[in-house]
Residue, then its C-alpha position, 0 to 999 in steps of 0.5 A: x680578544x682572548x685573555x691568554x693569562x686567563x686561559x693559562x690560569x684555568x689550565x694551571x688549575x686543570x693541571x693540578x686537578x689532573x694530578x690528583x685524579x691520577x694519584x687516585x687512579x693508582x689506588x685498588x679499585x676495591x680499596x677506592x670504592x670502600x673509602x668514601x672520602x676518596x671516592x668523593x675527593x675523586x668525583x669533585x676533582x673530575x666535577x672541577x676538571x670539567x668546569x675548568x674546560x667548561x670555563x675555558x670554552x665559554x671564555x673563548x666562545x664570549x671573547x671571538x662573538x661565536x655564536x651557539x651552533x645551530x645542529x649537533x651530532x653526538x656520536x660514540x661507542x655503543x659499549x666501552x670496548x666496542x667496536x659498533x658506533x652509536x649515534x646518541x643525539x642529533x639536532x639540526x634546523x628544519x630541513x637539515x637533519x638528514x644533511x647533518x646525519x649524512x656528513x656525520x656519517x661520511x666523517x665518522x664511519x670508514x668503510x665496512x663499519x656499522x653504527x646503531x641508533x639509540x632508542x627512537x619512536x615511530x616518528x624517529x624510525x621513520x626518519x631513519x628509514x629514509x636515511x638509509x638505516x635498516x631496523x634492527x631491534x624492536x622494544x616494548x615499553x612496559x607500564x603498570x600501576x601502584x594498585x595493579x602490581x603483584x609483589x610475591x608473598x613469602x620468602x623468596x626462593x633465593x637469597x637476595x641482598x644489596x650489591x657490594x663492589x666485589x660483586x661486579x665481576x659476577x654481575x658481569x658474568x651474569x649479564x654476559x650468559x644471559x644476554x647476547x652480545x649487543x645487549x650485554x653491559x660493562x662495567x662502565x654501563x652498570x656504574x651509569x645505570x646505578x646512577x640513572x635515577x634520584x633514588x637508586x639499588x642494586x641487588x644480587x641473587x646469591x647461590x652458594x656464595x657466587x652471584x646467580x642474578x641480579x637487578x639495578x632498579x631506580x625511582x625519582x618518587x613517582x615514577x620508578x624503573x627496572x633498568x636491568x634484570x638478569x639471571x644466569x642461565x643455570x638458575x633460570x626457571x626457579x622464579x629467581x627473576x620474579x623474586x628480584x623483580x618483586x624485591x625491586x618493586x617492594x623497596x620502589x613502592x616503600x618510596x612511594x612510586x605510583x608508576x612502574x616501568x621497565x622495557x625488554x625486546x619484543x621477542x623476549x617472551x619469558x622477560x614479558x611473561x614475568x613482567x606481565x605477571x607482575x602487573x606490567x600490564x600496559x604498553x606504552x609504545x614500541x621503541x626502535x633501534x636502527x642500524x646503518x652499515x657503511x659500504 
């Protein structure tokens, strides 16, 4: 039997943590991001607030003798503010995945709405093609080993420096100019990408005090990833992309990275040429994004 006093105690704690988060949310963004004590407090209160929800759920599940679900589909938006839906995860018992997917789309999508998948391999592609999805994007995964990576010598053609909080608007402007609508990131995506690995680093290329390009990279020690690389069209063709890439490769090498990875669209020939020149000379295999339109 569920102990209501226990649930009430958890919810009282949750209310307190949320009140602290609301107070911090009133601060100007730049002030919060530059105050490490307050930023750390915000992260702590968010973490313990989530733990309260998990504790309450675990108590109810245990007291009701509910069993773990055998199937799960996680859906959401492709980007913040986007009308495009995304299927982020699906797992089901043998022979039930298509049934789960069909039910989830029936429940989640309205007439005329679209859903894309996250990147999937060839096995995933076959599953989605058999479930009414159609090919939408093809991505290539490129790899390079430490000895094969070529870091440009000499001074870069543009000033490259570490990202600062007030660079975010400029970074988003560069990204919007460099990528089509589907691939553009928002501020939340930039923050998520910047925390993907054990060690993460964002740098910008600066021209006349403004951001003209940027790159996000991360490494877990042995393996390193170029997470994002963009140059504003006004500055493309000047070697900025190669300079940003080389700067990040040198940083990852200094941390002992041995294998370097990046992905890009198959039809982005300029990016692929830049990566090949830098030593990404091995293709790990294609990945795909599929799309479904409820009609």
